[in-house]
C-alpha positions in Angstrom: -39.2 50.0 6.6 -37.3 49.1 3.4 -33.9 47.5 3.9 -31.0 48.5 1.7 -27.4 47.4 1.2 -25.1 48.1 4.2 -27.9 48.3 6.7 -27.0 46.6 10.0 -29.9 44.6 11.6 -29.3 42.5 14.7 -25.6 42.2 14.0 -26.0 41.4 10.4 -24.7 43.7 7.7 -26.8 43.4 4.6 -24.5 43.0 1.6 -27.0 42.5 -1.2 -30.3 40.8 -2.0 -30.1 37.2 -2.9 -31.4 35.7 -6.1 -33.8 33.8 -4.0 -36.9 35.8 -3.2 -37.0 37.0 0.5 -33.3 36.3 1.1 -30.4 38.6 1.8 -26.7 37.9 1.6 -25.5 39.1 4.9 -22.3 39.3 6.9 -22.6 38.6 10.6 -20.6 40.6 13.1 -18.3 37.4 13.5 -17.3 37.8 9.8 -19.2 34.8 8.4 -21.3 35.5 5.3 -24.5 33.5 4.7 -27.8 33.8 2.8 -30.6 34.5 5.3 -34.3 34.8 5.0 -35.5 38.3 6.0 -37.5 36.7 8.9 -34.3 35.1 10.2 -32.4 38.4 10.2 -35.3 40.1 12.1 -35.6 37.4 14.7 -32.1 36.1 15.6 -28.8 37.6 16.6 -26.6 34.6 15.8 -25.4 33.2 12.5 -25.3 29.5 11.8 -21.7 29.2 12.8 -22.1 31.2 16.1 -25.2 29.2 17.1 -23.4 25.9 16.5 -20.4 27.1 18.6 -22.8 28.2 21.3 -24.5 24.8 21.4 -21.1 23.0 21.5 -19.9 25.2 24.4 -23.2 25.2 26.3 -24.2 21.6 26.2 -24.4 19.0 29.0 -23.0 20.3 32.3 -22.3 23.7 30.8 -25.9 24.3 29.8 -27.8 26.9 31.9 -30.6 24.3 32.8 -28.2 21.4 33.6 -29.5 19.3 36.4 -27.1 16.6 37.2 -23.9 15.9 39.1 -20.5 16.1 37.3 -21.2 14.6 33.9 -24.0 12.4 35.1 -27.2 13.9 33.8 -30.4 13.9 35.8 -32.1 12.3 32.8 -29.8 9.3 32.9 -30.1 9.0 36.7 -33.9 9.2 36.5 -33.9 6.6 33.7 -31.9 4.2 35.9 -34.2 4.9 38.9 -37.4 4.4 36.9 -36.1 1.2 35.3 -35.4 -0.2 38.8 -38.9 0.8 40.0 -40.5 -0.8 36.9 -38.6 -4.1 37.7 -39.7 -3.8 41.4 -36.1 -3.5 42.6 -34.9 -1.5 45.6 -33.2 1.8 44.6 -31.4 3.5 47.4 -28.7 5.6 45.6 -28.2 9.3 45.0 -26.9 10.9 41.9 -23.9 12.2 43.9 -23.0 8.7 45.0 -23.2 7.4 41.4 -21.0 10.2 40.1 -18.4 9.6 42.8 -18.5 5.9 41.9 -17.8 6.8 38.3 -14.9 8.9 39.4 -13.5 6.2 41.7 -13.6 3.8 38.7 -11.6 6.5 36.8 -14.2 6.5 34.1 -13.5 2.9 33.3 -15.5 -0.3 33.3 -15.1 -2.0 36.7 -14.5 -5.4 35.1 -12.6 -4.8 31.8 -11.0 -1.4 32.5 -12.2 -0.2 29.1 -13.0 3.6 29.1 -16.7 4.2 29.4 -18.6 7.3 28.6 -21.6 9.1 30.1 -23.4 11.1 27.4 -25.3 14.3 28.2 -28.2 13.0 26.1 -28.9 9.5 27.2 -30.8 8.9 23.9 -27.6 9.1 21.9 -26.7 5.5 22.4 -23.8 5.6 20.0 -21.4 7.1 22.5 -23.1 6.3 25.9 -21.2 3.2 26.9 -21.5 3.4 30.7 -24.2 1.3 32.3 -24.9 0.7 35.9 -24.7 -3.0 37.0 -25.9 -4.8 40.1 -23.0 -7.0 41.3 -25.4 -9.4 42.9 -28.5 -9.6 40.7 -30.5 -10.9 43.7 -30.2 -7.5 45.4 -31.4 -4.1 44.3 -29.5 -0.9 43.5 -27.9 -0.3 46.9 -24.6 1.0 48.1 -22.0 -1.8 47.7 -23.9 -3.6 45.1 -23.4 -1.4 42.0 -20.6 -0.8 39.6 -20.3 1.0 36.3 -19.7 -1.3 33.3 -19.2 -1.0 29.6 -22.7 -1.7 28.1 -21.4 -4.7 26.1 -19.8 -6.2 29.2 -23.0 -5.7 31.1 -25.0 -7.4 28.3 -22.7 -10.4 28.4 -22.8 -10.6 32.2 -26.6 -10.3 32.2 -27.8 -11.8 35.5 -25.0 -14.2 36.1 -23.1 -14.2 39.3 -19.7 -12.6 38.8 -17.6 -15.8 39.6 -19.6 -17.7 36.9 -19.2 -14.9 34.4 -15.5 -14.6 35.0 -15.0 -18.4 34.6 -16.9 -18.3 31.3 -14.8 -15.3 30.1 -11.6 -17.2 31.1 -12.7 -20.2 29.0 -13.4 -18.0 26.0 -10.2 -16.1 26.4 -8.0 -19.2 26.8 -9.2 -20.5 23.5 -9.1 -17.3 21.5 -6.0 -15.1 21.9 -6.2 -11.8 20.1 -4.0 -9.3 21.8 -4.2 -6.6 19.0 -7.9 -5.8 19.6 -8.7 -2.2 20.4 -12.2 -1.1 21.4 -13.3 2.4 20.3 -16.5 4.2 21.4 -19.4 3.1 19.3 -17.3 0.3 17.7 -20.1 -2.3 17.6 -23.2 0.0 17.7 -24.8 1.3 14.6 -27.1 4.2 15.4 -29.0 4.1 12.1 
């Protein structure tokens, strides 16, 4: 079937053939006008703008295949669990418990009170700042021994006992007063 101007196919009104071979200038039912390949018009019903809006609205916990609890994805939960297994540490926590703990901490680092973020894609490290810490590094991931920390705080704490870590932080802080410091998500991390 030959297409012609003003034909409507999959919600796209064909305005005119493009100068590029195999392309049409088309207006989508949302009102946006783009140049599309003929194969795109045949196979899809969303324009570039609509598909971007769809992905923004239906990501993370709003996605139809979301498996998690609250904003804590099953991917992140599984990653934490497998890392514990690989290090031969006890892991006796549920995803529901960890989400409740995050809420009890008001989405903030347990030690610094800096806002922390769970990202839907745990591979996007630029904005995923929440990490799960073992309070006593001699014990595993068990109820009463875990807390959510900002990833930079967790790196600094490492495997130190909390009292030693606090004392070291006090020493650093007492010698370096900078009260105008504001931490933003992704401040130190360059994702490139």
